[in-house]
N, CA, C and O atoms as CSV, one atom per row, in Angstrom:
chain,resi,resn,atom,element,x,y,z
A,1,MET,N,N,107.963,95.160,94.548
A,1,MET,CA,C,107.767,93.730,94.539
A,1,MET,C,C,107.140,93.304,95.866
A,1,MET,O,O,107.558,93.750,96.934
A,2,LYS,N,N,106.149,92.451,95.783
A,2,LYS,CA,C,105.465,91.939,96.973
A,2,LYS,C,C,106.052,90.582,97.354
A,2,LYS,O,O,106.264,89.729,96.492
A,3,ILE,N,N,106.311,90.388,98.628
A,3,ILE,CA,C,106.821,89.121,99.138
A,3,ILE,C,C,105.699,88.420,99.872
A,3,ILE,O,O,105.020,89.015,100.709
A,4,GLN,N,N,105.508,87.150,99.552
A,4,GLN,CA,C,104.461,86.368,100.202
A,4,GLN,C,C,105.086,85.064,100.697
A,4,GLN,O,O,105.673,84.316,99.915
A,5,PHE,N,N,104.958,84.798,101.983
A,5,PHE,CA,C,105.477,83.578,102.577
A,5,PHE,C,C,104.332,82.587,102.775
A,5,PHE,O,O,103.227,82.978,103.151
A,6,SER,N,N,104.594,81.325,102.525
A,6,SER,CA,C,103.579,80.295,102.758
A,6,SER,C,C,103.455,80.044,104.261
A,6,SER,O,O,104.342,80.388,105.042
A,7,ASP,N,N,102.332,79.436,104.644
A,7,ASP,CA,C,102.145,79.072,106.054
A,7,ASP,C,C,103.253,78.126,106.517
A,7,ASP,O,O,103.760,78.249,107.632
A,8,GLU,N,N,103.619,77.192,105.659
A,8,GLU,CA,C,104.683,76.239,105.992
A,8,GLU,C,C,106.019,76.949,106.209
A,8,GLU,O,O,106.783,76.585,107.103
A,9,SER,N,N,106.295,77.966,105.384
A,9,SER,CA,C,107.566,78.679,105.552
A,9,SER,C,C,107.599,79.460,106.865
A,9,SER,O,O,108.658,79.587,107.481
A,10,PHE,N,N,106.448,79.986,107.301
A,10,PHE,CA,C,106.404,80.660,108.600
A,10,PHE,C,C,106.673,79.686,109.746
A,10,PHE,O,O,107.368,80.024,110.704
A,11,LEU,N,N,106.120,78.478,109.642
A,11,LEU,CA,C,106.385,77.464,110.658
A,11,LEU,C,C,107.864,77.078,110.673
A,11,LEU,O,O,108.466,76.934,111.737
A,12,ASP,N,N,108.440,76.913,109.483
A,12,ASP,CA,C,109.867,76.592,109.399
A,12,ASP,C,C,110.710,77.695,110.018
A,12,ASP,O,O,111.642,77.419,110.773
A,13,LEU,N,N,110.390,78.930,109.705
A,13,LEU,CA,C,111.146,80.055,110.247
A,13,LEU,C,C,111.020,80.114,111.767
A,13,LEU,O,O,111.996,80.389,112.466
A,14,ARG,N,N,109.855,79.865,112.256
A,14,ARG,CA,C,109.654,79.859,113.719
A,14,ARG,C,C,110.509,78.778,114.385
A,14,ARG,O,O,111.105,79.009,115.437
A,15,ASN,N,N,110.562,77.599,113.765
A,15,ASN,CA,C,111.407,76.520,114.285
A,15,ASN,C,C,112.887,76.885,114.205
A,15,ASN,O,O,113.656,76.590,115.120
A,16,ILE,N,N,113.274,77.517,113.127
A,16,ILE,CA,C,114.666,77.949,112.968
A,16,ILE,C,C,115.014,78.985,114.025
A,16,ILE,O,O,116.111,78.955,114.583
A,17,GLU,N,N,114.101,79.895,114.304
A,17,GLU,CA,C,114.353,80.931,115.309
A,17,GLU,C,C,114.512,80.322,116.704
A,17,GLU,O,O,115.324,80.799,117.497
A,18,GLU,N,N,113.755,79.287,117.003
A,18,GLU,CA,C,113.816,78.681,118.335
A,18,GLU,C,C,115.082,77.861,118.548
A,18,GLU,O,O,115.600,77.822,119.664
A,19,CYS,N,N,115.582,77.219,117.530
A,19,CYS,CA,C,116.747,76.337,117.660
A,19,CYS,C,C,117.996,77.073,118.144
A,19,CYS,O,O,118.610,76.616,119.107
A,20,PRO,N,N,118.407,78.185,117.532
A,20,PRO,CA,C,119.598,78.880,118.042
A,20,PRO,C,C,119.434,79.374,119.473
A,20,PRO,O,O,120.392,79.382,120.246
A,21,LEU,N,N,118.231,79.781,119.819
A,21,LEU,CA,C,118.021,80.283,121.175
A,21,LEU,C,C,118.136,79.173,122.209
A,21,LEU,O,O,118.565,79.409,123.338
A,22,MET,N,N,117.750,77.961,121.820
A,22,MET,CA,C,117.827,76.841,122.749
A,22,MET,C,C,119.259,76.316,122.882
A,22,MET,O,O,119.661,75.870,123.956
A,23,HIS,N,N,120.026,76.370,121.790
A,23,HIS,CA,C,121.335,75.730,121.776
A,23,HIS,C,C,122.520,76.696,121.783
A,23,HIS,O,O,123.618,76.319,122.193
A,24,TRP,N,N,122.316,77.924,121.339
A,24,TRP,CA,C,123.414,78.870,121.246
A,24,TRP,C,C,123.054,80.171,121.945
A,24,TRP,O,O,122.758,80.180,123.140
A,25,ASN,N,N,123.079,81.275,121.197
A,25,ASN,CA,C,122.779,82.570,121.808
A,25,ASN,C,C,122.067,83.475,120.813
A,25,ASN,O,O,121.826,83.091,119.669
A,26,ASP,N,N,121.737,84.670,121.259
A,26,ASP,CA,C,121.011,85.626,120.415
A,26,ASP,C,C,121.798,86.024,119.173
A,26,ASP,O,O,121.197,86.305,118.136
A,27,LYS,N,N,123.110,86.056,119.249
A,27,LYS,CA,C,123.935,86.469,118.110
A,27,LYS,C,C,123.749,85.521,116.922
A,27,LYS,O,O,123.700,85.968,115.776
A,28,VAL,N,N,123.647,84.221,117.186
A,28,VAL,CA,C,123.440,83.253,116.115
A,28,VAL,C,C,122.129,83.553,115.393
A,28,VAL,O,O,122.079,83.549,114.163
A,29,LEU,N,N,121.085,83.809,116.145
A,29,LEU,CA,C,119.791,84.140,115.553
A,29,LEU,C,C,119.866,85.466,114.802
A,29,LEU,O,O,119.360,85.562,113.684
A,30,ASP,N,N,120.476,86.473,115.379
A,30,ASP,CA,C,120.616,87.773,114.712
A,30,ASP,C,C,121.378,87.640,113.400
A,30,ASP,O,O,120.993,88.239,112.396
A,31,ASP,N,N,122.461,86.859,113.401
A,31,ASP,CA,C,123.239,86.645,112.175
A,31,ASP,C,C,122.393,85.967,111.104
A,31,ASP,O,O,122.436,86.354,109.936
A,32,PHE,N,N,121.623,84.953,111.503
A,32,PHE,CA,C,120.756,84.262,110.552
A,32,PHE,C,C,119.723,85.217,109.961
A,32,PHE,O,O,119.540,85.261,108.744
A,33,LEU,N,N,119.050,85.978,110.815
A,33,LEU,CA,C,118.011,86.898,110.327
A,33,LEU,C,C,118.592,87.984,109.441
A,33,LEU,O,O,117.938,88.414,108.491
A,34,THR,N,N,119.812,88.438,109.728
A,34,THR,CA,C,120.483,89.422,108.874
A,34,THR,C,C,120.761,88.825,107.501
A,34,THR,O,O,120.501,89.467,106.483
A,35,LYS,N,N,121.288,87.601,107.462
A,35,LYS,CA,C,121.559,86.935,106.184
A,35,LYS,C,C,120.271,86.726,105.398
A,35,LYS,O,O,120.232,86.954,104.189
A,36,LEU,N,N,119.218,86.293,106.084
A,36,LEU,CA,C,117.935,86.088,105.419
A,36,LEU,C,C,117.429,87.396,104.820
A,36,LEU,O,O,116.977,87.416,103.675
A,37,ASP,N,N,117.498,88.473,105.569
A,37,ASP,CA,C,117.049,89.776,105.075
A,37,ASP,C,C,117.869,90.217,103.861
A,37,ASP,O,O,117.303,90.730,102.896
A,38,GLU,N,N,119.174,90.029,103.891
A,38,GLU,CA,C,120.035,90.414,102.767
A,38,GLU,C,C,119.658,89.634,101.510
A,38,GLU,O,O,119.601,90.202,100.419
A,39,ILE,N,N,119.404,88.353,101.658
A,39,ILE,CA,C,119.033,87.526,100.507
A,39,ILE,C,C,117.666,87.928,99.963
A,39,ILE,O,O,117.493,88.018,98.748
A,40,VAL,N,N,116.706,88.168,100.828
A,40,VAL,CA,C,115.376,88.600,100.382
A,40,VAL,C,C,115.482,89.931,99.646
A,40,VAL,O,O,114.812,90.129,98.633
A,41,GLN,N,N,116.306,90.839,100.137
A,41,GLN,CA,C,116.492,92.128,99.458
A,41,GLN,C,C,117.118,91.942,98.079
A,41,GLN,O,O,116.737,92.629,97.131
A,42,MET,N,N,118.078,91.015,97.955
A,42,MET,CA,C,118.684,90.742,96.643
A,42,MET,C,C,117.645,90.207,95.675
A,42,MET,O,O,117.609,90.615,94.514
A,43,ILE,N,N,116.801,89.298,96.140
A,43,ILE,CA,C,115.754,88.748,95.279
A,43,ILE,C,C,114.785,89.847,94.863
A,43,ILE,O,O,114.384,89.919,93.702
A,44,CYS,N,N,114.412,90.699,95.804
A,44,CYS,CA,C,113.464,91.786,95.526
A,44,CYS,C,C,114.027,92.811,94.548
A,44,CYS,O,O,113.276,93.457,93.817
A,45,SER,N,N,115.337,92.956,94.538
A,45,SER,CA,C,115.940,93.926,93.619
A,45,SER,C,C,115.728,93.509,92.172
A,45,SER,O,O,115.788,94.339,91.265
A,46,GLY,N,N,115.478,92.218,91.959
A,46,GLY,CA,C,115.239,91.736,90.601
A,46,GLY,C,C,116.500,91.553,89.789
A,46,GLY,O,O,116.428,91.175,88.619
A,47,ASN,N,N,117.643,91.807,90.374
A,47,ASN,CA,C,118.908,91.727,89.645
A,47,ASN,C,C,119.590,90.373,89.760
A,47,ASN,O,O,120.670,90.179,89.203
A,48,VAL,N,N,118.983,89.443,90.465
A,48,VAL,CA,C,119.619,88.145,90.669
A,48,VAL,C,C,118.559,87.053,90.687
A,48,VAL,O,O,117.469,87.228,91.232
A,49,VAL,N,N,118.899,85.937,90.087
A,49,VAL,CA,C,118.058,84.744,90.144
A,49,VAL,C,C,118.983,83.594,90.500
A,49,VAL,O,O,120.003,83.393,89.840
A,50,PHE,N,N,118.648,82.850,91.517
A,50,PHE,CA,C,119.493,81.760,91.967
A,50,PHE,C,C,119.130,80.466,91.248
A,50,PHE,O,O,118.146,80.429,90.508
A,51,GLN,N,N,119.897,79.423,91.450
A,51,GLN,CA,C,119.730,78.179,90.704
A,51,GLN,C,C,118.359,77.556,90.906
A,51,GLN,O,O,117.697,77.768,91.921
A,52,LYS,N,N,117.953,76.779,89.905
A,52,LYS,CA,C,116.663,76.088,89.959
A,52,LYS,C,C,116.675,75.035,91.052
A,52,LYS,O,O,117.717,74.467,91.381
A,53,TYR,N,N,115.507,74.787,91.605
A,53,TYR,CA,C,115.341,73.792,92.661
A,53,TYR,C,C,114.745,72.521,92.080
A,53,TYR,O,O,113.565,72.485,91.732
A,54,GLU,N,N,115.544,71.496,91.976
A,54,GLU,CA,C,115.115,70.150,91.591
A,54,GLU,C,C,114.137,70.116,90.418
A,54,GLU,O,O,113.088,69.477,90.504
A,55,GLY,N,N,114.470,70.789,89.338
A,55,GLY,CA,C,113.668,70.736,88.129
A,55,GLY,C,C,112.292,71.364,88.227
A,55,GLY,O,O,111.437,71.102,87.381
A,56,SER,N,N,112.058,72.188,89.238
A,56,SER,CA,C,110.752,72.838,89.405
A,56,SER,C,C,110.841,74.288,88.919
A,56,SER,O,O,111.869,74.705,88.385
A,57,HIS,N,N,109.782,75.038,89.102
A,57,HIS,CA,C,109.814,76.466,88.764
A,57,HIS,C,C,110.371,77.297,89.922
A,57,HIS,O,O,110.472,78.520,89.823
A,58,TYR,N,N,110.732,76.625,91.020
A,58,TYR,CA,C,111.302,77.302,92.182
A,58,TYR,C,C,112.806,77.488,92.025
A,58,TYR,O,O,113.458,76.811,91.230
A,59,HIS,N,N,113.336,78.424,92.804
A,59,HIS,CA,C,114.777,78.658,92.880
A,59,HIS,C,C,115.208,78.422,94.319
A,59,HIS,O,O,114.382,78.402,95.232
A,60,LYS,N,N,116.520,78.241,94.514
A,60,LYS,CA,C,117.007,78.043,95.876
A,60,LYS,C,C,118.308,78.810,96.086
A,60,LYS,O,O,119.090,79.025,95.160
A,61,ILE,N,N,118.508,79.213,97.336
A,61,ILE,CA,C,119.741,79.881,97.737
A,61,ILE,C,C,120.070,79.423,99.154
A,61,ILE,O,O,119.191,79.347,100.012
A,62,LEU,N,N,121.330,79.124,99.388
A,62,LEU,CA,C,121.789,78.702,100.696
A,62,LEU,C,C,121.919,79.928,101.600
A,62,LEU,O,O,122.611,80.886,101.254
A,63,ILE,N,N,121.257,79.899,102.753
A,63,ILE,CA,C,121.359,80.997,103.727
A,63,ILE,C,C,122.499,80.692,104.688
A,63,ILE,O,O,123.378,81.526,104.906
A,64,THR,N,N,122.480,79.513,105.251
A,64,THR,CA,C,123.569,79.006,106.082
A,64,THR,C,C,123.815,77.569,105.634
A,64,THR,O,O,123.094,77.055,104.779
A,65,LYS,N,N,124.820,76.923,106.201
A,65,LYS,CA,C,125.097,75.551,105.758
A,65,LYS,C,C,123.953,74.591,106.090
A,65,LYS,O,O,123.913,73.479,105.565
A,66,HIS,N,N,123.027,75.006,106.950
A,66,HIS,CA,C,121.905,74.151,107.336
A,66,HIS,C,C,120.545,74.672,106.869
A,66,HIS,O,O,119.531,74.010,107.090
A,67,ASN,N,N,120.500,75.848,106.227
A,67,ASN,CA,C,119.218,76.478,105.875
A,67,ASN,C,C,119.237,76.986,104.444
A,67,ASN,O,O,120.139,77.718,104.038
A,68,THR,N,N,118.220,76.581,103.685
A,68,THR,CA,C,118.079,76.987,102.297
A,68,THR,C,C,116.749,77.708,102.124
A,68,THR,O,O,115.726,77.281,102.660
A,69,LEU,N,N,116.771,78.797,101.376
A,69,LEU,CA,C,115.542,79.501,101.031
A,69,LEU,C,C,115.103,79.021,99.653
A,69,LEU,O,O,115.875,79.089,98.696
A,70,ILE,N,N,113.876,78.539,99.546
A,70,ILE,CA,C,113.306,78.102,98.286
A,70,ILE,C,C,112.205,79.094,97.947
A,70,ILE,O,O,111.330,79.375,98.766
A,71,TYR,N,N,112.261,79.624,96.718
A,71,TYR,CA,C,111.329,80.692,96.371
A,71,TYR,C,C,110.944,80.641,94.895
A,71,TYR,O,O,111.591,79.976,94.087
A,72,ALA,N,N,109.889,81.352,94.574
A,72,ALA,CA,C,109.432,81.514,93.194
A,72,ALA,C,C,109.208,82.991,92.939
A,72,ALA,O,O,108.795,83.730,93.833
A,73,VAL,N,N,109.476,83.412,91.734
A,73,VAL,CA,C,109.209,84.781,91.313
A,73,VAL,C,C,108.036,84.726,90.350
A,73,VAL,O,O,108.093,84.056,89.319
A,74,GLU,N,N,106.976,85.435,90.695
A,74,GLU,CA,C,105.788,85.442,89.853
A,74,GLU,C,C,105.554,86.846,89.348
A,74,GLU,O,O,105.841,87.827,90.034
A,75,LYS,N,N,105.034,86.928,88.150
A,75,LYS,CA,C,104.751,88.230,87.546
A,75,LYS,C,C,103.493,88.809,88.113
A,75,LYS,O,O,103.089,89.905,87.727
């Protein structure tokens, strides 16, 4: 399975990466990136589909209480 991130999602991720470093420590960022990687791997396995996002063809999954991954699976 190929994963493709939008330009906007890269900007969001960059902002998310900077926030913990400015306000907390490296562990917060490492924990977030680990959770993100685990969720991406679950999606790539093809064995799980998360709830629909606001009536669209997208799905969403909560990464942390402040961060949600919105994604689409295309054939």
